[in-house]
C-alpha positions in Angstrom: 13.5 28.2 16.1 16.8 29.8 17.2 19.1 27.0 16.5 21.8 29.1 18.8 19.7 28.5 21.8 20.4 24.7 21.6 23.1 23.8 23.9 25.1 20.4 24.1 26.1 20.6 27.7 26.5 18.7 30.9 23.2 17.1 31.7 21.7 14.7 34.0 20.4 11.5 32.3 16.8 10.5 32.5 15.6 8.5 35.3 15.1 4.8 34.5 12.2 2.7 35.7 13.1 -0.8 36.2 10.9 -3.9 37.3 7.8 -2.5 35.6 5.5 -5.3 34.9 3.3 -5.9 31.7 -0.3 -4.8 32.2 -2.6 -7.1 30.5 -5.7 -6.1 28.1 -8.9 -6.2 30.1 -11.8 -8.4 29.0 -13.6 -5.1 28.9 -11.0 -3.5 26.4 -11.2 -6.7 24.2 -15.1 -6.2 23.9 -14.7 -2.5 23.5 -12.1 -3.3 20.3 -14.7 -5.9 19.0 -17.4 -3.5 19.3 -15.4 -0.7 17.7 -14.6 -2.7 14.7 -18.3 -4.2 14.3 -19.4 -0.4 14.3 -17.2 0.5 11.5 -18.2 -2.7 9.7 -21.7 -1.4 9.9 -21.1 2.1 8.6 -19.4 0.8 5.5 -21.8 -2.1 4.9 -19.5 -5.3 5.4 -21.2 -8.6 6.0 -17.9 -10.1 7.2 -14.0 -9.5 7.4 -11.6 -11.9 6.7 -8.5 -11.0 8.6 -5.1 -12.7 8.1 -2.0 -13.1 10.4 1.5 -14.5 10.3 4.4 -13.8 12.7 5.1 -10.5 10.8 1.8 -9.5 9.8 -0.6 -10.5 12.7 -1.5 -7.5 14.6 -5.0 -6.9 13.4 -5.7 -10.5 14.0 -4.2 -10.1 17.3 -6.3 -7.0 18.0 -9.2 -9.2 18.6 -8.1 -12.6 19.4 -5.1 -11.7 21.5 -2.6 -13.7 19.9 -0.8 -14.3 16.6 -0.1 -18.1 14.8 3.5 -17.7 15.2 5.0 -19.8 12.5 2.2 -20.5 10.5 -0.9 -18.5 8.9 -4.2 -18.0 10.5 -7.3 -16.4 9.5 -10.2 -14.7 11.6 -13.6 -14.5 9.9 -15.8 -11.9 11.8 -19.4 -11.7 10.6 -21.4 -8.4 11.1 -23.4 -10.0 13.8 -20.3 -10.7 15.8 -20.0 -14.4 15.2 -16.1 -15.2 14.9 -14.4 -18.2 13.4 -10.5 -18.9 13.6 -8.9 -21.0 11.0 -5.6 -22.1 12.1 -3.0 -24.9 11.3 -1.7 -28.1 13.2 0.3 -26.2 15.9 -1.9 -23.4 16.9 -5.2 -25.3 17.0 -4.9 -25.1 20.7 -4.6 -21.4 20.8 -8.5 -21.1 19.9 -9.1 -22.0 23.5 -7.2 -18.8 24.6 -8.7 -16.4 21.9 -9.9 -13.4 24.0 -13.1 -13.0 21.8 -15.1 -16.4 21.6 -14.3 -18.3 18.3 -15.4 -21.3 16.5 -12.4 -23.2 15.4 -11.6 -24.7 11.9 -8.6 -26.8 10.9 -6.6 -25.8 7.9 -3.5 -27.8 7.7 -2.5 -25.9 4.5 -1.4 -23.3 7.1 1.2 -25.6 8.6 4.7 -26.1 8.2 6.0 -28.0 5.0 5.7 -31.9 5.2 3.5 -31.7 8.7 0.5 -34.2 8.7 -2.4 -33.0 6.3 -4.9 -34.6 8.6 -8.5 -33.2 8.4 -7.9 -31.6 5.0 -10.5 -29.5 3.3 -10.1 -27.1 0.4 -10.2 -23.4 2.3 -13.4 -23.1 -0.2 -15.3 -25.8 1.9 -14.2 -24.0 5.3 -15.5 -20.8 3.9 -18.6 -22.2 3.1 -19.1 -23.6 6.4 -18.6 -20.2 7.5 -21.2 -18.8 5.4 -19.4 -17.0 3.2 -21.4 -17.7 0.2 -24.3 -15.9 1.5 -22.4 -12.8 2.1 -22.7 -9.7 -0.4 -19.6 -7.6 0.6 -16.7 -8.9 2.4 -13.5 -7.0 3.6 -10.2 -9.0 3.1 -7.8 -7.7 5.8 -4.0 -8.3 5.8 -1.9 -5.7 7.4 -1.3 -3.1 4.8 -3.4 -0.2 3.8 -2.6 0.9 0.1 -2.7 4.6 -0.5 -1.8 4.9 -4.2 -2.8 7.5 -6.2 -2.8 5.7 -9.4 -4.6 2.2 -8.9 -7.7 0.9 -7.2 -6.3 0.4 -3.3 -9.1 -1.7 -2.6 -8.1 -4.4 -5.1 -4.6 -4.5 -3.6 -4.1 -7.7 -1.2 -1.3 -8.2 0.7 -2.4 -11.9 1.8 -1.0 -15.1 0.1 -2.8 -15.7 -3.5 -3.9 -19.2 -2.5 -6.2 -17.5 0.3 -7.3 -14.6 -1.9 -8.0 -17.0 -4.8 -10.0 -19.3 -2.3 -12.1 -16.3 -1.0 -13.0 -15.0 -4.5 -14.1 -18.7 -5.4 -16.1 -18.8 -2.4 -18.3 -15.9 -3.0 -21.6 -15.7 -5.0 -21.8 -14.0 -8.0 -22.2 -10.2 -7.7 -20.6 -10.3 -4.5 -17.7 -8.0 -3.4 -14.5 -8.5 -2.0 -11.9 -5.7 -1.5 -9.2 -4.7 0.9 -10.5 -3.5 4.4 -7.4 -2.9 6.3 -8.7 0.8 6.6 -11.3 -0.2 9.2 -8.3 -1.0 11.6 -5.5 1.6 10.7 -6.8 4.6 9.0 -6.1 7.7 10.8 -9.7 8.9 10.8 -11.9 7.2 13.2 -10.9 3.6 12.6 -10.6 0.7 15.4 -7.0 0.7 16.2 -5.7 4.4 15.8 -6.8 5.3 19.3 -6.3 3.6 22.4 -8.3 3.5 25.9 -6.2 4.3 29.3 -5.7 0.0 29.5 -4.4 0.1 25.8 -1.8 2.9 26.7 -0.8 1.3 30.2 -0.3 -2.0 28.2 1.7 -0.7 25.6 3.7 1.7 27.9 5.5 -1.6 29.3 7.1 -1.9 25.9 8.0 1.9 25.2 9.6 1.6 28.6 11.7 -1.2 27.9 12.9 0.2 24.8 14.2 3.3 26.4 15.9 1.5 29.3 17.5 -0.8 26.6 18.6 2.4 24.4 19.8 4.3 27.6 21.8 1.2 28.9 23.5 0.7 25.5 24.4 4.3 25.4 26.0 4.0 28.6 27.9 0.8 27.7 29.4 2.3 24.4 33.2 2.2 24.4 35.9 1.6 21.9 36.8 -2.1 21.2 33.7 -3.7 22.2 31.8 -5.6 19.5 28.7 -4.7 17.8 27.2 -8.2 19.3 28.1 -7.2 22.8 26.3 -3.9 22.3 23.4 -5.7 21.0 23.0 -7.5 24.1 21.9 -4.3 25.8 18.9 -3.9 23.0 17.0 -7.0 24.2 15.2 -7.3 27.5 13.0 -9.8 29.5 12.9 -12.0 26.7 10.3 -9.9 24.8 9.7 -10.1 21.1 11.6 -7.2 19.2 9.2 -5.5 16.6 11.9 -4.3 14.4 15.4 -5.7 13.4 17.7 -5.0 16.4 20.5 -2.5 15.1 23.8 -2.0 16.6 25.9 -0.9 13.7 29.1 0.9 13.6 31.3 2.0 10.6 30.0 1.4 7.1 26.4 -0.1 7.3 25.0 -3.1 5.2 28.4 -4.2 4.2 27.6 -7.8 2.4 24.0 -6.8 2.8 24.2 -7.7 6.5 21.4 -6.2 8.7 22.5 -7.5 12.2 25.0 -7.0 14.7 28.3 -8.8 14.2 31.8 -9.0 15.9 32.9 -6.1 14.5 34.6 -3.9 17.0 33.6 -0.2 17.6 36.2 2.1 16.8 36.8 5.6 18.0 35.7 8.2 15.6 33.4 6.1 13.7 29.6 6.5 13.4 27.2 4.2 15.4 23.5 3.4 15.1 21.4 1.8 17.8 17.8 0.7 17.6 15.5 -1.5 19.4 11.6 -1.9 19.6 9.0 -3.8 21.2 5.2 -3.7 21.5 4.4 -0.1 22.3 7.6 1.5 21.5 10.8 2.1 19.6 14.0 3.6 20.8 16.9 4.8 18.1 19.8 6.8 18.2 22.5 7.6 16.0 26.0 9.3 16.6 29.6 9.3 16.6 32.0 7.1 18.8 33.5 10.1 20.4 33.7 12.4 23.3 34.1 15.9 21.7 33.4 18.0 18.6 37.2 18.1 18.1 37.2 14.5 17.1 34.7 14.8 14.4 35.8 13.6 10.9 37.6 16.6 8.7 34.8 16.5 6.5 32.0 16.8 9.2 33.5 19.3 11.4 30.4 21.4 11.2 28.2 18.2 12.0 26.4 19.9 15.1 25.4 22.9 13.3 24.5 21.3 10.0 22.8 18.3 11.0 22.5 17.6 14.9 21.3 21.0 16.3 18.2 21.5 13.4 17.2 17.7 14.1 17.1 18.4 18.0 15.1 21.7 17.0 12.6 19.6 14.7 12.0 17.2 17.5 11.6 20.1 20.3 9.1 21.8 17.7 7.2 18.4 17.4 6.8 18.0 20.8 5.9 21.6 21.8 3.3 22.2 18.9 1.6 18.8 18.7 -1.8 18.8 19.8 -4.9 16.9 19.7 -7.5 18.4 17.0 -4.3 19.3 14.7 -4.3 18.2 11.2 -1.6 15.8 10.1 -0.8 18.0 7.3 -0.3 21.1 9.6 2.3 19.0 11.3 4.0 18.1 8.3 4.1 21.6 7.1 5.7 22.7 10.5 8.3 20.3 10.0 9.0 21.4 6.5 9.4 24.9 7.9 12.0 23.8 10.5 13.6 21.1 8.5 13.3 22.0 5.1 13.3 18.6 3.0 15.5 20.0 0.1 18.1 21.0 2.8 18.1 17.6 5.4 16.7 15.2 3.0 14.0 13.6 5.3 11.5 11.9 3.0 9.0 9.9 5.3 6.3 10.6 7.7 7.6 12.9 10.4 5.8 10.8 13.0 3.6 7.7 12.7 1.0 5.7 14.8 2.3 2.4 16.8 0.9 -0.2 18.9 1.7 -4.0 18.5 3.8 -3.2 15.5 6.6 -0.4 15.1 4.8 1.5 12.2 0.8 0.8 12.0 0.2 4.0 9.9 0.7 7.9 9.8 -1.8 10.6 9.9 1.1 12.9 9.3 1.6 13.5 5.7 1.8 16.4 3.2 -1.8 17.8 2.7 -3.1 15.5 5.4 -6.9 16.4 6.8 -6.7 13.6 9.3 -6.9 15.1 12.6 -4.7 13.8 15.8 -6.6 12.4 18.2 -6.7 11.6 22.1 -5.5 8.2 22.7 -3.0 8.1 19.8 0.4 6.6 20.2 3.0 8.3 18.0 6.5 7.8 17.5 8.7 10.7 16.8 10.5 9.5 13.6 12.0 12.5 11.6 15.1 11.0 9.7 17.6 13.6 8.3 19.7 12.4 5.3 22.4 15.1 4.6 24.8 13.7 2.1 28.4 13.6 3.3 27.3 13.6 7.0 26.5 10.8 9.4 22.9 11.0 10.6 21.3 11.8 14.0 18.2 10.2 15.5 16.3 10.2 18.8 13.1 8.2 18.0 10.8 7.6 21.0 7.2 7.0 21.8 4.4 9.5 23.3 0.9 9.5 23.5 -1.9 12.1 23.1 -4.3 12.2 25.9 -7.3 14.8 26.7 -7.8 16.1 30.0 -10.4 12.9 30.6 -8.1 10.3 29.4 -5.2 11.7 31.5 -7.5 11.6 34.3 -8.5 7.9 33.8 -5.0 7.0 33.6 -4.1 8.7 36.8 -7.0 7.0 38.5 -6.6 3.7 37.1 -3.0 3.5 37.1 -1.2 5.6 39.4 2.1 4.0 39.1 2.0 4.8 35.5 0.9 8.3 35.9 3.9 8.8 38.4 6.3 7.6 35.6 4.7 10.0 33.1 5.1 12.9 35.5 8.4 12.3 36.2 9.1 12.2 32.3 7.4 15.4 31.8 9.3 17.2 34.5 12.7 15.8 33.2 11.5 17.3 29.7 10.6 20.7 31.3 13.3 21.3 34.0 16.3 19.7 32.6 15.8 19.6 28.7 13.8 23.1 28.9 11.2 21.7 26.6 7.9 23.5 26.8 5.8 20.0 26.3 2.4 20.3 24.7 -0.1 19.6 27.3 -1.5 16.9 25.2 1.6 14.9 25.5 2.2 12.0 27.7 5.7 10.4 27.3 5.6 6.8 27.3 9.5 6.3 27.4 12.0 7.8 29.6 14.3 8.9 26.8 12.2 11.2 24.9 14.4 14.0 23.2 17.5 13.1 25.2 20.2 13.2 22.3 23.7 12.5 23.1 25.6 12.8 19.7 28.7 11.8 20.9 28.5 8.5 22.6 31.7 8.8 24.8 30.5 12.1 26.1 27.9 10.0 28.5 27.2 13.3 30.5 26.6 15.6 27.6 23.0 16.0 25.7 21.5 18.7 23.8 19.2 21.2 25.9 17.1 24.2 24.9 
């Protein structure tokens, strides 16, 4: 791409959609989720899955039950015949009655908070025996992480507490196999959670839209003298749970190992990073608390040419070229051609899947043969790191949808489709981006990059 074609100029901001109500997942969607997983279990010959959850690592469990056990641990045992058992601590026993799939409840006070009553105490081995684990020959253990090491046996790496893994192994018969099976949920090729139907896309768009509203409001609120904490109030909304640590950080980050907004005031001329995320989407921005290029630090006078413009070119190239059927390795190579890692210092995946969690997995990595599919929700996540320069970012969420899925969304969720069309028009008519026909923007701030936060009317365009 010709970087000189990119301009930082007076630009109308994206339209914000307020008052958008969350879309619940339907019973039909929950049954479809269970059926997808049972089909994958059958293909790989699993007799049962044991699915772990806690507050931070509950998305695979929640995919089927609709809830997480919050401040306790929890397990879902799913047998190949569809029978499901939840094992819960004291304060989540009541949630079994609200599970989105029918479950049998078992109580494990070990999962409760320290010093709570240990009524109904039974060893986990007994609960597993009651669930039929001793008669099974191949059992998948699912935490949240699918390991992808090139040096060890990934199927024997487990991200569950040891007392649970130990109890599982003690409960299996001689010769039975237990292995990490998180890939059934999150692997990019044909596994259950990596693609979404129209109802799921509508469900997750709520969070993506909310995140973009927050980031746009925060950018508009930036003023020298306000505190990080005051800016951070713009990055929360509607009481929703944040899927990442909220960032409102000015100047030098991580002082005294701090991750959170403080009462440090924003100062003119300093760098500023802001991030917020909810189920379905994350929005992030990095730039300077200045109004013009003349205010850049003396050592970064070429910041626009060295960092910001090339990054924006990468985002534009990503949006214009991504397509259903594309191999993840092809997108990786394309980003390497536009933003060579040696020069721009990015080192993660240039795009990844998201859903209930901010980062689920990614089909986009070096030499990846996984294909991008209709129904995938992707976060544009390219992070340049050039020594001596402040970073830049415009992370946002999109989905890939073929004609059939787009028509289904249009029919079932006309208000959502109207928002998608508004966002697409903005990208085409205002930012001059020739958006891939397979892309539907789930947030309103896709590709909207203002590197100077005090120049509130200036953004990059093609």
